[in-house]
N, C-alpha and C positions, 0 to 999 in steps of 0.2 A: 456711555459709548460715544456719544456726540462730542463730549468734552475731550476725550482722548484723540479722536480724529482731528479735532480742531487744533490740538496742540502739536500734531505732527507737521513738521515743515514740508512744504512742497518741494519736490525735486525740480531744480531749474535746469534748463537747457544750457549747457556750457559751451563757451567759445570753441574749446578743443573739438567738440563734436561737429561743429560747422566746418572747422579746418579739415577734419577727417573726411567729411562728406565731399568737399570739393576735391581733395586729393584722390578720393575714390573715383570721382568722375574723370579726373585726369588719367588715372590708370586705366579706367574702362575704355576711354577713347584711344589710349595708346595701344591697347590690345586689339580693339576693333580695327584700327588703322593698319596694324601690322599683320593681323590674322586673316583678313578677308582674302588675302592672296592664296591661302591654303585651299579655299573652296574654288577660287578662280583659276588655280594652277592648271588643271587639265585643259581648260578652255584657252588659257594663255599659250600653253604648249602647243595646242592644235592650231591656234591662230598664227603663231610665229614659227611653227614647225620645229619644236625643241625636243631634244631627248630628255629622259628622266634626269640625267646628270645635269644638263643645262637648266632644267626646271629647279632642281635642288639648289643650284648656284644662285638663282634669283632670290630664294629665301635666305641663303647664306650671306649674300652681299649686305643685307640689312644689318646682320650681326657683325660684319666687318667694321662698319661705321660705328655701330653700337658699342662694340668692345674697345675700339680705338679711342673714343672720347669719354668712356665711362669714368675713369679716374680724373682726367682734367675737368670733367663736368662736376664731379663731386668736390674737387678743390675750389672750383668757382663758387659753388654754393656755400662752402665754408668761409670763403673770402668776402663775397658780396651779398650773401644772404640767399635763402631759398626762394624768396618772393620773386626777385628779378629773374633768376635763372630758370625757374620752373615756368613762369609766364612766357618768357621768350622761347623756351624750348617747345612748348605745346603749339605756339603759333608757327614756329619753324616747321615742325614735322607735319602739321595740318596742311600747310601750303604744298609740301611735296607729296602728301597723300593724294591730293586732288590732281596734281600734275601727272601722277602715274597713269591716270585715265587717258592722257593725251599722247602716250608713248607708242611708237610703231616700230622702233628699231631696237634690237636686243642689247647692243652695247650701251645705248642711252638708258635703257631700262635698268641695267645693272648699276649705272652711275646714280640714277635717281634713288634707287633703293639704298645705296651706300650713304648718300647725303641725308636721306630720310632717317637712317640709323644714327647719324651724328647728332641730330636734334633730340631724338628720344633718349639718348645716352645721359642727358642731364637730369632726367626725371627721377631715377631711383635714389641717388644720393640726396637730392633736394627734398624728396618726400620723406625719407627716413629721418632726415635732419629735422623736418617739421614735427614729426611724431615725437622725437626725442626732446624737442623744445617745448611742446604744448602738453605732453602727457607725462604724468608721474611714472616712475619705474614699474609700479605694481600693475599698471594698465597697458603697458607698451606691447606686451604679447597679444592681448586681445585686440588692441588697435591695429597692430600689424596684421593680425589674422583677418580682421574686417577689410582692411585695405587690400589684402591679398585675394579676396574673393573675386577681384577682377581677373585674376589668373584663370579663374574658372568661368565666370560669367562672360568675360570678354570673348573667348573662343566660342562659347555657346551662342551668344547673341550674334556674333560674326557669322557663324555657320548658317543660322536660320535666315538672317537678314540678307547675307550675300547670296544665298541660294535663291531667295525670292526675287531680289533685284536682278541677278544675272539671268534668271529664267524669263523675266519680263523685258529687260532692256539690254542685256549683254554685260560682259565683265567690266567694261570701261566705266560705265555709269556708276557702279558701286564705289569705285575709288573717288570719283569726283564728289559724290554725295557725302562720303564719310569724312572728308576733310573740313567740312563747314562748321560743325559744332565746336571743334577744338579752338577755332579762332575766337569764339565768344568766351569760352572758358579762360583762355589765356589773358584776354583783356580784363575779365573780372578779377583774376588773381592779382594782376598788376596794381589795380586801384583799391582792392579791398583787403588783401593780406598784409600782415605785419611780421617782420622777422623776429621782433622781440615782443612776447606776450604783454609786457607792460605798456606797449604803445597801442595796443588794440583798444579802440574806444568802447567796445561792448563787454570786455572781460571784467568779471566781478572781483572784488577784493578777496572773497573766499577762494576763488580759483587761483589767484596769484599766491595767496598764502599757502595753498596746498602744494603748488609747485616749489615754493621756497622751502617748505618743510621737507619735501622729498630731497632737494639738493643738500640740505643740512644733514639728513639721515645718511646719505651716501658718504659725506665727509666724516661723520661721526664713527662710521664703521671702517674707516681707513681706506675708503675707495675713492681717492681723489683722482678720478679719471681725467679731469680737466688738466692735470699736470702733465699728461702724456702728449708729447708732440707727435705730429704726423710721421716725422723721421723715426722716432722711437717706436711708434706703432708698427712700422714696416719691419722692425727687428723682432717682433713678437711671434712665436710659433703659432699661437692660436689663430692669428689672422690668416696665415697660409693654410692651416688645417681647414678652416671654414671655406676658404677660397677653393681648395681642391674638392671638398665635399660638394660644393655647389657646381663645380665644373662637371663632375661625373653625373650628378643628379640631372643637370640640364642637358647632357648628352641624351638621356632618356626622355626628358620632358619635351625638348624641341623636336626630337625624332618622332615621338608619339603625336605631338600636336601638328607637325608639318605634313606628315604622310598618312594620317588616319583617314581623311576624306578620300584621297586617291586610292587607298587600300580598299575602302568600302565600295568605291565605284568600279575599280579594275578587277579586284579579286572576288568580291561578293555580288557584283552586278547590280548595285542599287542605282536608282534614278537620282537625278540631281536633288530634288526636294527631299527624298527619303534620306539621302546622304546628309543633307543639312540637319534634319531632325535627329538622326542617329549619331551624328558627330557631336551634337549639342548635349546629348544625354550624360556622357561622362563628366562634363564640366558642371552641369547642374548638380550632380551628385557631389562633385568636388567642392562646390560652394559651401555646403554644410561642413564637409570634412576640414577645409582649411581654417574656418573659424574655430571649429572644435579643437584642432591642433594647437592654435594659438592660446585658446582658453585653458586647455589642459597643461600647456607649457607654463603658464602663469601659476598654476596650482603646484607644479613640481619644479619650481624655479631653480633649485640647486642642481637638478639633473635633467635639464631640458633635452639633452641628447637622447634620452630614452623615449621621447616622443618620436624622434626621427628614425632611429635605427630599426625597430621592429616593423614600422610602417613601410619604410623603404624596401625591406626584404619581402614583406607581404605583397607589395606592388609588383616586384619582380616575379613572384610566383603566379600572380594573376595574369601578367603579360604572357607567361609561358603557356598557360591554359588557353589564353585567348587565341594565339596563333596555331595551337593544336586543335582548336574546336572546328567541327565540321558544319554545324548548323548556324544559321544567322542568329538565332535566339541565344545560343551559347556565347557567340562572339560578343554580342551586345552586353550580356550579363558580365562577362569577364572584363570587358573594357571598362565597364562602370566600376567594378571592384578594383581594378588597377588604378583608376583615377581616384577613387576614395582613399586608398592607402597612400598614394603618392602625394595627394594634396594635404592629407593629414600630416605627413612628414614635412611638407613644405611649410605649413603653418607653424609647426614647432621649430623648424630651422631658423626662420627669419625672426621669430621671437628671441631666439638665442643671440642672433647677430645684433639686433637693436638694443638688447640689454647689455651688450659687451663693450660698447664704445660710448664715450661722453658726447654730449650734444655738440661740443666744440669741434670734434673731428668725426662726427657721425657720417656726414656726407662722404668724406674721403674714405673712411673705413668701409662703409657699406658699399660704396661704389667699387672699391677694390675687389670685394667678394663678388659683386654682381658682374664685374668685368670678366672674371673667369667663366661665369655662366654665359656671358655673351660670346666668348671664344668658343665655348661648347656649341652655342647656337649657330655659329658660323660653320663649325666642322660637321655637326650632326646631319642637317638636311642634305648637304652635298655628299657626304660619305654614304648616307643611306640610299640616296639616288644612284650612286655608283654601284653599291652592292646589289641593288635591284636590277640595274642594267646588266651587270656581269653574271649574276646568278640566275636571273630569270624569274625570281620569286622574292617574296617579302620575308622569308624565314630567317635569312642571315641578318637582316636589319633588326628583327625582333630579338635575336640572340645578343646582338651588340647592346641593345637597350637593357636587357636583363643583366649582363655582365657589368655595365656601368653603374646600375643601382647597387649591386653587391659591393663594388669597390667603394662607393660613397658611404655605405653603411659601415664598412670596415674602418675607413678613415675616421668616421664619427666616433667609433669606439675608443680611439686614441685620445679624445678630448677628456680632460679631467675636470670634474665638477666639484671637487672637494680639495681642501687644504688640510694642514695639520690642525687647524682650529675648528674643523668640522665643515658641514655643508655651507657653501657660499655660491653666489652666482659667478659667472666667468669674468665679471668685471675686475675681480681681485687679481687676475692674471695680467692686467694691463698696467700695473704700477711700474714705476721706474726701477731699473735694476740697482 
């Protein structure tokens, strides 16, 4: 027994795990910095005497900048490397996060949120490029799922932390405090990250060999994705299919995320601290779901869309029962179910995206898809605020979210995961015509 155990090689911590950990922290603080406003929104609205429509526009202005610079940010990462772009981006948005706490005029508030969004726009393309560079194809879905847990933990932590800080010190202090950690992370990335794994001083020969073998396997199966230029990529239907899926999915996601705290306060009469706790629950549930979605997607690689479609539809059903529910207990249960299914779908979707583009154009390709989600992020909070103002209730906004999920699922059904040669992943569709 002892001889067998001694013969087994010890599992070593790989450089790609460290890269993923730091990327995870980047995404965590990106969500913290952008999401604290959803808890602070009722108090900002009261302080500045803003209507629901005006409050929604505050959230939407972030996405205006985020959408505008999404594709240019991805192109910068492809041209100059993700290290420089991601490090500068996080320092940029952290500065403007802290500046938010010093704003007293509504138009200037809108401007700061817009410029803040410009900085965060560089993160998605750069981070997905890093995953495609450091992780072999077989692990990209899981890596993307782990990274995407910040989509759930970010709002959850933001809800609890923001509620506690606002309760003690007011809404301005929470923005000032949240901007500080990002400055340190940005400096660390600048000095420690390497764009090429071969240049990393701590990477092992075994890890490099694994990455090289993965590249050779891709080429041996006729999947020379690196031959596809960005211009050619823009001509591929699958890029626009995924972009539209993400647009409609994010209509729901950002509507749900932006207005859930206000819904619990205004419609269900919850206190600030209770709102923070109950707003966090769906995202804690979603943390498990999004990793599970990425993992399952890796297991059914040839048909990743079947992780997305049924879960998106199930999320819509749960949202319907949520706004129909009368008791607070039922509302909380259905909001957690909705989050579970939506985040499961999200984990599967981004695994599909990351496995569809080569590392050479990963930042630009993924940024294009995410750009459409950013446009949805601009439209959804403002539109939902308008619907709430005009109808006097949240029901019409919930119906909008359900319809958007159904449309996203229908578009996902149009994606083919097979060719005449049998099951393949979607990278085969990116070859030149």
